[in-house]
C-alpha positions as CSV (number, residue, x, y, z in Angstrom):
1,M,-60.7,4.4,-0.1
2,L,-63.5,6.5,0.6
3,M,-67.4,6.2,1.9
4,T,-69.8,6.2,-1.2
5,N,-73.7,6.6,-1.3
6,P,-74.7,3.6,-1.6
7,E,-72.1,2.2,1.3
8,L,-73.9,4.5,3.7
9,I,-76.8,3.4,2.8
10,Y,-76.3,0.0,3.4
11,V,-74.6,1.8,7.0
12,L,-77.9,2.9,7.7
13,Q,-79.9,-0.1,7.1
14,Q,-78.1,-2.0,8.8
15,L,-77.9,0.5,11.9
16,Y,-81.4,1.9,11.5
17,P,-83.3,-1.4,9.8
18,Q,-86.8,0.4,10.6
19,L,-85.5,3.9,8.5
20,E,-86.1,4.5,4.6
21,A,-83.7,6.2,2.3
22,G,-85.4,8.9,0.6
23,K,-87.6,8.9,3.3
24,D,-86.1,9.5,6.7
25,Y,-82.6,10.2,5.5
26,V,-80.8,11.8,2.2
27,T,-77.3,10.7,1.7
28,G,-75.0,12.9,-0.4
29,C,-71.2,12.8,-1.6
30,K,-69.0,16.4,-2.6
31,K,-67.4,15.8,-5.7
32,P,-65.5,18.4,-8.0
33,N,-67.0,20.6,-10.9
34,E,-65.2,19.3,-13.4
35,G,-64.8,15.1,-13.5
36,F,-66.3,11.9,-11.5
37,S,-63.9,11.2,-8.6
38,Q,-65.7,11.7,-5.2
39,Q,-63.8,13.9,-3.2
40,E,-64.9,12.7,0.8
41,H,-66.6,9.8,2.4
42,A,-70.5,9.9,2.0
43,F,-72.6,11.7,4.4
44,I,-76.1,12.6,5.4
45,W,-77.7,15.6,3.9
46,G,-80.9,15.2,5.1
47,W,-82.0,13.5,8.2
48,R,-86.2,13.4,8.8
49,A,-85.9,9.9,11.4
50,D,-87.4,10.4,15.1
51,V,-83.9,8.4,15.7
52,P,-81.2,10.8,16.8
53,Q,-79.1,11.6,13.6
54,P,-75.7,9.3,14.6
55,T,-71.9,11.5,14.2
56,Q,-70.5,11.4,10.6
57,E,-67.3,10.2,12.4
58,F,-69.1,7.1,14.3
59,L,-71.0,6.1,10.2
60,E,-67.2,6.3,8.9
61,A,-65.8,3.9,11.9
62,Y,-69.0,1.3,11.4
63,W,-68.2,1.5,7.6
64,E,-64.1,0.6,8.4
65,A,-65.4,-2.2,10.9
66,N,-67.4,-3.9,8.8
67,M,-66.2,-3.2,5.1
68,P,-65.7,-6.9,4.9
69,A,-68.9,-7.9,5.4
70,M,-70.3,-4.8,3.2
71,L,-68.5,-6.1,0.4
72,S,-69.1,-9.4,1.0
73,G,-73.0,-8.1,1.0
74,Q,-72.2,-6.7,-2.7
75,L,-70.5,-9.0,-4.3
76,A,-74.0,-11.4,-3.1
77,Q,-76.4,-9.2,-4.2
78,A,-74.1,-8.7,-7.6
79,T,-74.1,-12.3,-7.6
80,R,-78.1,-13.0,-7.2
81,V,-78.5,-10.1,-9.6
82,E,-76.4,-12.0,-12.4
83,R,-78.2,-15.4,-11.4
84,N,-81.7,-14.0,-11.7
85,N,-80.8,-13.2,-15.7
86,R,-79.4,-16.7,-15.7
87,L,-82.8,-17.9,-14.7
88,A,-84.6,-15.6,-17.1
89,E,-82.7,-17.1,-20.2
90,A,-83.7,-20.5,-18.5
91,D,-87.1,-20.0,-18.2
92,L,-87.2,-19.7,-21.9
93,L,-85.2,-22.6,-22.4
94,V,-88.1,-24.4,-21.0
95,E,-90.6,-22.6,-22.4
96,K,-89.2,-23.4,-26.2
97,A,-88.6,-27.1,-25.2
98,I,-92.3,-27.7,-24.1
99,D,-93.4,-25.7,-27.3
100,K,-91.2,-28.2,-29.5
101,G,-92.6,-31.1,-27.2
102,D,-88.7,-32.3,-26.6
103,A,-88.7,-34.0,-23.5
104,V,-85.3,-34.1,-23.0
105,A,-84.2,-30.8,-23.7
106,E,-87.0,-29.8,-21.3
107,R,-85.2,-31.6,-18.7
108,A,-82.2,-30.3,-19.6
109,A,-83.5,-26.7,-18.9
110,R,-84.9,-27.8,-15.9
111,D,-82.1,-29.1,-14.4
112,Y,-80.3,-26.3,-15.5
113,R,-82.6,-23.8,-13.8
114,Q,-82.7,-25.9,-10.7
115,A,-78.9,-25.4,-10.8
116,L,-78.8,-22.0,-10.8
117,R,-81.5,-21.5,-8.1
118,D,-78.8,-23.6,-5.9
119,V,-75.9,-21.2,-6.7
120,P,-76.3,-19.6,-3.6
121,S,-76.2,-22.4,-1.6
122,Q,-72.8,-23.4,-3.3
123,P,-69.9,-23.5,-0.3
124,G,-67.8,-20.5,-1.1
125,F,-71.2,-18.3,-2.1
126,P,-70.1,-15.4,-3.2
127,D,-66.5,-15.6,-3.5
128,T,-66.5,-18.8,-5.5
129,V,-69.2,-19.5,-7.6
130,N,-69.2,-22.5,-9.9
131,W,-72.0,-21.5,-12.7
132,P,-74.1,-24.6,-14.2
133,A,-73.4,-25.0,-18.2
134,K,-76.1,-23.7,-19.8
135,P,-77.8,-26.8,-22.0
136,A,-77.5,-26.9,-25.7
């Protein structure tokens, strides 16, 4: 398994939280002229930070040692994106119920919205998520 650009940026953010991708460093990866598969680990293409640049070997070792936590972080981020999309829908449900003057539907939509907000607090998050049922 090869370290991708987003994973290298994640590693660098963990090691150097004061640095900014695209400003203090730029990452890259080698790809063949044809096709889309990455050939090697992502690497630091440019380093403009005032701190010494870490070696490729160090970055790869850190990535391998911390891969489970990184994958969990990526899963949590993707799950939050899904939750935020559902929250936007829930906001519309609340507004529609208010516009119709339907207090029962409004309460159901508000409860649904709160349950979505509570998703990251569920035991087992982000590996296990029990999505609340959308009200009719």
